[in-house]
N, C-alpha and C positions, 0 to 999 in steps of 0.2 A: 687342665687335668694334672694330678701329680706323678711321681714317680712312683715305684715298688720295687724297692731291692727285697728279696726273697732271703731270708736269713735261714740257712741249713736247709736240710732235705724235709720232705714230707713224711711226718711220724705218724705210723698207725698202730691202734692197741686196740687189741678185741679181748671180751670177756664172755662167758657163759655162766648163767646161775641167777639167784633171785637178785632181782634188780627193784630198788625202792626208788623208781623214777621220779617222784616228787622230792624225795631226800636228796637224791641227786643234784637236781637242777638248784635246789636250795645252796649244796655244797659248793656249786660251780660260783652261783650269784655271790656267796661269801666270799668267795677267794676273789671275785671279782671288786667285789667292794673293798675288801683287805688291802690290793694291789691297784687301786683307784683306775680301773678299767670299766668299762660301760659295754654291756651286753647288748649286741641289737640282731633281732631274729629275721634273718632273711626267707628262710623258709621254714615250713612247718606242714609235711603231709602224713596222713593217717589213711592206712589201708585195712580196715576192719575185715575178717573172714569171718568163717562162723565161729571159730574157738579161738584162732589167733589172729594175735594183729603186728600191725608194723608200721613204724615211725621214722620217717627222715625229719631232722633237724638240720638246719644249716644256719650257723652265728656267726658273726665276727665279734670277737672283743677287741677293744679297742681303746688305748689310753693318749691323750695329747702329751707330749714330753716337752715340745717348745711349739712356737709359732710356725717351724719348720716342718717338724719331725713328730710322726704320731706312729706308735707302735700298735699292729694289728695281728692279731691271731685267727684265721679262718679258722673252725672248727666244725668238720661232719660229723653228725653222729647217725648211725643207721640201728634201729631196733629191729630185731627180725623174731619170728617165733616166738612171740609176747603171749602169755598166757597167765590168767590171774591165779595165783596159788594161796594158800592158807599158811600162814606160818605162827606155831602156836606163841601163845600170850602176847600176840599183836594185834592192835586193832587195826591199824592202817592198813591199805591195800598194798600189796607185793607181787611182784610178776616175776615169772621166770622166762629165760629167753637168752638170746644173743643181742650182745651191744657192739657195735664198731664204731672207733673213731678215727677220725684222719686230722691232723693238724696241720698247719702250716702259716708261717709266722713271718711277717715283712715289714720292712721300714718304709711307711708312707711318708714320702717327702713332697713339701708343698702341697701338701693335701688342700689347702684354701686356695691353691692356683694362683697365686700372689704373683707368681716369677714366669708362669707358663704363656702369659697373655702377648709379650714380646718376645721374637725370637733372639735377640741378642742377650736380653737379658736372663733368659733362661740358658743360654750356652756360658752366659758369663758365670750364673750360678754354678753350673754342671762342673764348669773348670775350678771354681772356688772349693766345691765340695770334695774334687779329686786332690786336687794339691795342696789346700790350705788346713782343710779340717778332715784329712783322711782319717789322723788317729780317734778324734770325737767321732765319726761313724761308724770306726770300727768298736769302739766303747759302748755307742747304743747298740749294735748291731749282737755284743758278746751280750750286754743286758737284757736285751729281747728273748734270746735263746734260753737265757736261764730262767726267766719268767716264764717262757712256754714251759720249758722243764719242770719248774713248780707245779703249773697247773696239770699237767699230765701226772705228775707225782700225785697231787692232791686227788685226783679221780682215782688211780691207780689204788690208792690208800684206803681211800673210800668203800672201794668195791670190793678189795680184799676183806676189808673190815668187815664187811655186811657178809662176805662168804664165811668168815668165822662166826662171826653171831649166829647163823644159820645153821651152822653145822655143830655149835653147842646146843643150840635147841632142839636139833633132830636127835641128839645124844641122850638129852633129858627125857625123852620119849620112851 
């Protein structure tokens, strides 16, 4: 099994308001495709109450960088107090509620476990990573941190734009 080197701290973001869940998911998929990432849905739980629903999604968004390094961004999404609302002049389903995101990013080294089978080879690879390719690993860490931040900004921008759009439609009423 490969090693995981976490990049930065876990970043959390929350939003309350109108949430077009389908469009948000499509925006995340578009971002992933643009930056050559693949989305793996690890968990999807739905709890339906009488009027409000709750969802929990856990995704790993990953990208192979080399035969040895893979970027992984774990995203946990919790949607609470979700109820369907009608938005003027919109035919899609919209929901109002609270959404919380938790992002953690890490370099997944030796993700194919090519070096982990033999302890001597694994030790040699770790020494090589530490002393020979340290600057390259730092470059990978910086790039992954930047891409995680781009994903977070994409989500924030999408949700804030949605907030402005729904506020404008309410003013027209």
